[in-house]
N, C-alpha and C positions, 0 to 999 in steps of 0.2 A: 426540882420541878414541883409546882403547885398544881393540884388537881381540883377541878370543880365540875359538878355534874348538873344535868338538866333532866328532869323526869316529868312525865305527863302522858296522858292517853294519846293514841294516834289521832292526828288531826288537830291537836291543841296549839300547834305553832312552834314547837321546839326547834325544828330545823330552820325555820325562817328567822326566829330570834337569834339563834347561834350564828347564822349567816350575817346578820346585822351587827353582832357583837365583835366578830373576828377582826374586821378592819379597825374598829375602835381600840382594841387591845394592841394591834400591830402599830397603830399611830402613836401609842405610848412607848414604843420601843421593845415590846415583848415579842418573843418568838412563841408561836402558838401551834399546837398540834391537837388532833381530835381522835378519840376512839368512839366509834359508833357500834352499838350492839344491834344486830339484825335478828329478828325473831323467825326468820325463814331462810331457806336456802337462797343464796345469792351467787352470782357469777360475774366477775369483772371481764371475763374472756368471751370470745365469740367462736361458735362452732366453725371449724374449717381453718382457723388461724393456726400457725405453727405452735404457739404456746399452748393452745387448747388441745391440739393433737398430742403434744408431749405429755401434758397432764393426764389426758385420757389414757395414754399408753402406760401410765403408772408412776411417773415422777412424783416424789413427795413435794418438791419445791421447784418452781419455775420462776426465774428472775428475768424480767424483760427490761431492757435499758435503751435509752436513746439520748440525744443531746439535751433534751428538756426535762425528762423524768425517768424514774425507774420504779418498778413495782415488783414485789415479791409475793407470789401466791403459794400458800402452804396448804396442802391437802391433809386433813385430819385422818382420813382413812379409818374411821371407826373410833379414833381416840376422842377423849372428851374435849368439848370446846374450851377455849381459853377463859380463865378467870379475868377479872378486870386487872388485877395485879400483874398477871402474866402478859396481858395485852400491853400494859403501860411499859413493861420492860423491853418491848420490841420497838418503842419509839426512840428516835434520836433525841439527844438532850434538847430541852426546850424550857422556857420560863413557865408556860401555862399549858396544861393538858386539859382540854374540855372533854367531857364524857356525855354522850347522848345515849340514853337507855341505862342498862344496868341498874334498874330501879332499886334493887335490894342492896347495892353497894354502900359500904360504910364510909362515904365521902360527903362533904358538904354539897348540897344540891339545891337548886331552885326548881320549885314546881311550876310548870306552865299549865295554866288551867283555863278552860272555857266552859262555863256552865251550860252553854248551848249544846254541848256534846251529850249531856245527860248522864255523865259518868261521875262517880264519887270523887271527892278530894283524896289525894294520897297522903298528905302530911299528917293527918291525925294518927296514922299507923307507921310513920317513918320519922324518927327523931333526928335524922340527918338532913331533913329538909329545913333550910334556914331562912327561906323567903318564898313568896308566892307572886308570880307574875300573872296578871289576869286582866281581862278587858272590862270587868264590871266590879262594883263594890262587893266585898265579902266581909263577914264577921270572923276574924281570926286574930290570935295574938302574934302571929308572924308578921314581919314587915311585908306590906303590900306594895307591889311595884306595877306601874302601868305597862302592860304588855306592848303597847305601841310606842314606848319611849326607850329606845335602845341605849341612849346616853345615860339615863337614870339607872337602867339595869347594869350597864357596864361599870358605872361608878360603884354600885352596890357590891358587885362581884369583886372588884379590885380592893375595896375597903375590907371586905370580909376576909380576903386572903392576905391582907397587909401589903398590897402592891399599889396602893392609891398614889404614892409619890412618884411612881415610874413615869418618866417622860414629861413630867409637869415642870 
């Protein structure tokens, strides 16, 4: 499994870019999964549903399955959150695991940057950032990629990972 991350401030366009990249990777025959780090409490469940009630009653794990998908929810119950390595171990085998968030992870990452947010660049402080996707010219030694050109970004990621010949 190859792992590639996307880092940037909230509102920079990480999710939109990843959403555009996934079908391009799949079109090249890759199986793709994603790990997303949430900085806040999140819930996939709804109050009143059976699985919510079972979790609230104290289950550590609740697995919900149907003819089209399954989901496993695991309650930490005060234990530490997963590291990226631990989260990746929970994925089924795939060719490419994309990572959104986990800014400090020691994996190759593309910084998604919009100057209009008024936030500083991340890459001067993170040697794992290997390129910069932005919507305006910047002065940097890193490869600059046009944020609005998902084909160019996809090619960059695949070349960086040595997967450029897949599906061609």
